[in-house]
N, C-alpha and C positions, 0 to 999 in steps of 0.2 A: 391504444395498446389493449391487447386482449386480456380479459379478466383471468384467463388461465395462468398468466404469469405471476399473479399475486394471490391465488387461491391454492390451498394444498391439493396435491394430486389425490391423496387419500387420507382418511382420518387416522391419526396416530395419537390418540388422546393421552397415552402414557408417556409420550416423548416430551417431557417438560424439563427444562433446565434453567438455572440461574447463572449469571456471569461467574459466580464463585466456583461453580462446578468445573470451570475450565482453567482454574488456577492450580498450579502444582504444589503450592505451599512453600516453594523456594523463594528466598528474599532477594529481590533484584539488587545488584551491586552497582547500578548506575549512580552517577553523581546526583545529589539532591537538586531538584529543579530540572533534571533532564527531561526533554520532551518525550522520550521513549516511554515514560510511564503512562502518558496519555494514550499512546498507540496501543500499549498492552491492554489498558482498560477498554478502549474502543473495540479491540479484537475480541476480548472476552464477551462483551455485550453483544457484538454482532453474531458470534457463534451461538450464544444463548437464544437470540432471536430466531436464527435459522433452525435450531432444534435438533441438529445432528449430534449424536453422542460423541464424546471425546475420542473414542476408539475408531471413529470413522473419519477423523480429520488428521492430516499430516502437515506439520510445519517444517519447512526446510530453510536453512540459513547458510550464509557463508562465514566471513570473518569480520569482526568489528564490534563496537559497543552494541549496536542494534541487533546484531546476529546472536546475541545471548538469549533473545526472546523465547525460542522454543523450550528452553530449560525452565521457564517460568509458567508454562502451561501444561495441563494434564493430557493433552493430545499426544499422538506419536510425534517424535521430532527427529530431525537429522541435522546435526551441526557439521557442515562440510568444510571445504577449503575455500580460500579467497576467490571470490568472483564466480564460483561454480554452483550456486544455489539453483539457478534455472535449469541447467541440463539434468541435475538430479531430480528436481521437481517434475520435469517433463517425463523423465523415465518412469517415475513412480505412477504418474497419471496414465501412461500408456499401458503399463502392466496391471494396474489396479484402478480402472476407470470409475469404479463405484465409490472411491474415496474422494473426499474434498481435500485438494492439495493447495497449500498456500506457501509461497516463497516470501521470505522477508530479508531485508538487509539495509545497508546504508548507501549513501551516494558514492563513496569511494569504492566500496565492494561491487556495486551494481553498474556504475557508469565508467569506471576506469578499467581495472583488470577484467571485470565482467561485462564490459560494454559490448563486445562482440556477441556474447550469449544473449544479452538483452535485445539487441536488434533482431537476431534470428528467432528468439522465442516469440517476439511479436509477429514475425513473418510466418512461423509455423502454426500459430494460433491454437495451440493446445488449450484445453479447457481448465486453466489454472488461474489463480490470482497471484499477483506480485505486488507487494507493498514495500515501498522504499522510504525510509526515514531520512530525509535530506536536511542536514544541518550545515552543508557547505564547508565541511572541514573533516580531516581525518582526526577524530577525537581520541581513539584508542592509542594512536601513535603520536600523541602530544601536539596536535595542532598544525599539521601540514595542510596546504591548500588542496582542495579536491577538484574534480571536474566541474562542479557547479559554483566554485568560489568566485566572487566578484574579481574582476581584473585588477582593481586598485586596492584590494584588502591588504593592509600592511601587517606583517608579522616578522618575528625574529628569523624564521626560516626563509622568508621571501620578502625582504625589505623593499618597500615601495609597491608591492603587489607583483603578480605573475604576468600581467599584461595580456592575458589570453581571454578570448570570448568564452563565457560560460556555456557548458553543455546544456541543451534545452531538452530534457527528457520527455516532456509532454508532446512536443512537436515530433521528436524522433519516433516515439511510440506510435503515434497516429500514422505518420508517413510509412512506418515499417509494417503496418497491418494489424495492430492491436484492435480488438473489437470494442473495448471499453477503456476509457482513459479519464482519470479524475485527479483532482488535487484536493487534499484536506489539510487540516491544521490540528496538531496534537493538543492544542489548548481547548479544543472542542471535541471531546471523545464521543459524545452522543452523535454529533453530526458526522464524525468519522465512521462510527459504527453503521450509520445508514449507508454511507458510500460502500463500505465493505460488504454489507448485505446485498446491495444492488450489483456490485461487481461479481460476487460469487454466483448470483442468479443469472447473470448475463452469460450467454453462450460464448465460448471461445476465450481467448487470452484477455484478461482484465488487468489493468495497471493502475495503481493508485500511488501518486507521489504525496508524501506527507511532510509538510513543513514542521520540523521537529527540532526546536532550539537546543544548541549546545552552549549553556551559559558558562561553562568552565573555560573553553577556549574562544568562544564567540559571545562574550557577555552582552554585547550590543543587541543580540537576538532576543533578549528579554523584552525588547520593545515591540516584537512581532505581535504580541497580543493587542497592541494599540493600533497597529497599521494593517494587519490582516483583516480582510473584509469578505463576507460571503457574496456570491452572485448566483442567480438562478438561471444563468445562461446555459442552454443545452443546444448542441449542434449534432444532428443525426444525418447519416447517409451522405455526408459531404466532407470527405477527408481533406480536400484542398482548402475549404473554408475553415475547418477546424485547425489545420496546421498553421494557416496564416494568422488566425486569432491567437493561438497559443504563442506564436513567435512574437506577436505584438504586445502581449500582456506583461505587465510588470510583475516582478516577483512578490509584491506585496498583496496581490490578489490571490485568493484560493477559489478553485472553481471545479464544478462537476461538468466536464466537457466530454461528451460521448459521441462516438461514431460506431454504429453497429448494424449488423444484419438483423433479420427478424428475430424476435424473442422466441424461445421455446420454454415450456414449463420446466421449473426446477423443483424437485421433490423436497418438501420441508414440512415441519410439524405445524399443526394447528394449535395455537396457544395465545393467550393474552400476554402482551409484553409491554414493558415500559418504552420500548423503541418501536415506533411505527414502521410498517413496511414502506420502503422508499418508492415513491411514484414520481420522482423528480423528472424522469425521462419519458413520461407518458405524453 
């Protein structure tokens, strides 16, 4: 990998931010123990590392618990309608390419009503980042199964389970043309911040699935912190191999799995940070 990808294009010594500079001051209304707190922390740390001022960043969301996230950050934000975060984010990037555009949402918002937009956003390969907080349940609407829910998960609304094969977002994203695909865990906000930094710097459409427990409607997910494990595996320039690997990987593994064209330099500030620049894909 060229050093140009990890060195600043030019010196911006005054461009120094801390994670708290990206917090709006609004208190999150998520349930205590919600994994989305870790995603919020990881995103704030990642943006501080990148060094872009808040007014040069736009967060776009749809509907759901996780889609409240733009209101908790000091960047520009757009809280849209269900499943439509990606077309809005794509439009913003096309009109204002100098802005850093990040779409956020949940598994129900992104893979169900927003599933068609997800596939075609990967195919169009616009230079945006999409972060999905996956808890395998519709939390805001009281615990319905989502596209990623296990087929045998028993609940009041679906006794005995829904019996359907779960949607595999990593494999779908790779096969549809996304340039950067990764999985992180909300219980590791520093590791997640590194993935976000790398995804933003990577050219084209970047997708990060985050395992983000919902301990209110899926209390068994509190065990994820014991079974989720890191892997250093990286696959580049081979979509077929990456798709096959993601299809065979169990949900207990979290992985940075990338398929990309050549890197290009991304402009960022030169500063010392608590978070190292991610070179996992070199």
